[in-house]
C-alpha positions in Angstrom: 131.1 95.3 84.6 132.2 96.6 88.1 129.2 97.0 90.8 128.8 100.0 93.0 127.7 98.8 96.3 124.9 100.9 98.2 125.7 101.9 101.7 121.9 101.8 102.6 118.7 100.0 101.0 116.7 101.6 98.2 113.4 100.9 99.7 113.8 97.4 98.7 113.1 98.0 94.9 114.7 96.1 92.4 114.7 97.6 88.6 116.2 99.7 86.2 116.2 103.6 86.7 117.9 106.3 84.2 120.2 103.4 82.9 121.2 102.0 86.1 119.9 98.4 87.1 119.5 98.3 91.4 119.4 94.8 92.4 120.7 92.7 95.6 122.7 89.5 96.4 123.4 87.7 99.5 125.6 90.3 100.8 124.4 93.8 100.0 122.4 96.0 97.5 124.3 97.2 94.8 123.9 99.3 91.5 125.3 98.5 87.9 124.9 100.1 84.7 122.0 98.3 82.7 123.1 96.6 79.5 120.5 95.0 77.3 120.3 91.0 76.8 122.0 89.6 73.9 119.2 88.8 71.0 118.3 85.3 71.1 118.5 83.1 68.2 116.1 80.6 68.7 113.1 79.5 66.5 110.4 81.1 68.9 112.5 84.3 69.6 113.0 84.7 66.0 109.3 84.4 65.2 108.6 86.6 67.9 110.9 89.6 66.6 109.3 89.0 63.2 105.6 89.2 64.2 106.7 92.2 66.0 108.2 94.0 63.3 105.2 93.2 60.9 103.1 95.6 62.3 104.2 99.1 61.1 102.5 98.8 57.7 99.4 97.9 59.0 99.4 100.6 61.8 100.4 103.2 59.1 97.3 102.1 57.0 94.8 102.9 59.7 93.1 106.5 59.4 94.0 108.9 62.0 90.5 108.3 63.8 91.2 104.6 64.3 95.0 105.6 65.7 93.5 108.4 68.1 91.0 105.5 68.9 93.4 103.3 70.1 95.1 106.0 72.1 92.1 106.8 74.0 91.6 103.0 74.7 95.1 102.8 76.1 94.6 105.7 78.4 91.6 104.0 80.0 92.2 102.9 83.6 91.5 99.1 82.9 94.9 99.3 80.6 97.2 100.4 83.5 100.2 98.5 83.6 102.9 98.3 86.3 106.7 98.4 85.8 109.8 96.3 87.5 109.7 99.0 90.4 106.0 98.6 90.8 105.0 102.0 89.2 101.9 102.4 87.4 102.3 103.6 83.8 100.2 103.3 80.3 101.4 102.3 77.3 100.7 103.8 73.9 97.8 103.2 71.4 100.6 101.9 69.1 102.4 99.5 71.6 99.0 97.8 72.3 98.2 97.7 68.7 101.6 96.0 68.2 100.9 93.6 71.2 97.2 92.5 70.5 98.4 92.1 66.8 101.1 89.9 67.4 99.0 87.7 69.7 96.7 87.2 67.2 98.9 86.7 64.3 100.8 83.9 66.4 97.6 82.1 67.1 96.9 82.8 63.3 93.9 85.0 63.9 93.3 88.2 61.6 94.5 91.4 63.2 91.7 93.9 64.2 91.8 97.6 63.0 89.7 98.7 65.9 90.8 98.7 69.9 89.0 96.2 72.0 85.2 97.1 72.9 84.9 94.5 75.7 86.6 93.4 79.0 89.4 91.3 79.1 88.1 87.6 80.3 88.9 86.4 83.9 91.3 83.9 84.4 90.7 80.3 83.8 90.2 77.5 86.3 92.8 74.7 86.0 92.3 71.3 87.5 95.6 69.9 87.0 98.7 69.7 84.9 99.5 66.1 83.7 103.2 65.7 82.9 104.3 62.6 81.4 107.7 61.0 80.6 108.6 61.0 76.9 108.0 57.8 75.4 105.4 55.9 73.2 101.7 56.9 74.2 102.8 59.7 76.4 100.3 62.5 76.6 100.9 65.4 78.9 97.9 67.8 79.0 96.2 70.8 80.7 92.9 69.7 82.5 89.9 71.9 83.5 86.5 72.1 83.9 83.9 71.5 80.9 84.0 74.2 78.5 86.1 76.7 80.8 87.5 77.9 77.3 84.6 78.1 75.4 84.8 81.1 73.4 88.3 81.6 74.0 91.5 80.8 73.0 93.9 78.9 75.3 97.5 80.3 76.0 99.9 78.1 77.5 103.4 79.4 79.0 105.5 76.8 81.1 109.0 76.3 82.7 110.4 72.6 83.1 112.4 71.9 86.2 114.4 68.7 86.3 113.6 68.4 90.3 110.5 68.7 92.0 111.8 70.9 95.0 110.6 74.2 94.1 106.7 74.8 94.6 106.7 78.2 92.5 108.2 79.8 89.5 107.9 83.4 88.5 110.2 83.8 85.6 112.0 82.2 82.8 108.6 80.8 81.2 108.7 79.9 77.6 105.5 80.0 75.5 104.3 76.4 74.7 101.1 76.6 73.0 98.6 79.1 71.8 95.5 77.3 70.0 92.0 78.3 69.0 90.9 75.0 69.5 91.2 73.7 73.3 89.3 70.6 74.1 85.9 70.7 76.1 88.1 69.2 79.3 91.9 69.3 78.5 94.1 70.2 75.6 97.2 68.0 75.0 100.6 69.6 75.0 103.0 66.5 74.8 104.4 67.5 71.4 104.6 71.2 72.1 106.6 70.4 75.2 109.0 68.4 73.5 109.5 70.8 70.8 110.6 73.4 73.5 112.1 71.2 76.1 113.3 68.2 74.4 112.9 64.7 76.0 110.8 65.1 79.2 112.4 62.7 81.7 111.3 61.1 84.7 111.3 63.2 88.1 110.7 66.5 86.1 108.3 69.4 87.3 106.3 71.5 84.5 105.2 74.9 85.9 102.3 76.0 83.9 100.9 79.4 83.2 97.6 79.3 81.6 95.6 82.4 80.3 92.3 83.0 78.1 92.6 84.7 75.0 89.7 87.0 72.9 89.6 86.8 69.6 90.7 90.6 69.8 94.0 89.4 71.3 93.2 90.5 75.1 94.4 88.2 77.6 93.3 87.3 81.0 95.6 87.0 84.1 97.2 83.8 84.0 96.4 80.5 86.4 99.2 79.0 87.9 99.4 75.4 88.3 102.4 72.8 88.5 102.7 68.9 87.8 105.2 66.2 88.1 106.5 63.4 85.6 
């Protein structure tokens, strides 16, 4: 699709407005018509779509008073979100119900009918990301202070780089693990990593994004760390 180059900057903004995507490359700023991504056929993507699509019935089964309670909770300042242009916005009660219910279903917890009544947890402290080359006895794991996840579920997103040049990643993460039973000081992730990325080679780097999750589906801000094989 043809790109329309912009003669002047647009405040450094990159994002989509009114069906037009604003971005930049090495030579100039440009605008192009937005096109949705092609549906992914991976097992994880299919499961995610299935979980999201299963929430209509439970939402309709809620009383109007409970749906109103979700809308009220969604409008509280603590639920403020930020879009790709850096602008603040609020999702609806339905949006939050779907998000939290899908998180709970993924981790095999029962969905909750009422909106959360407590604040989301603080980000966890991560001691290290241990990444080991695939093979007999390999045991990649996330380590943290003792009982750092006591009372919380652990959720891990990761991105595997085949080199060790980069020191930070902010996109392209896959969900690796969502567990109700994190270890006291570490959680093993070798089999989960190999399920998503295949064989872990020597010289690779894993960028990990680790969050606490409450039994109501709320998540903390993630803690970021990386480890090398």
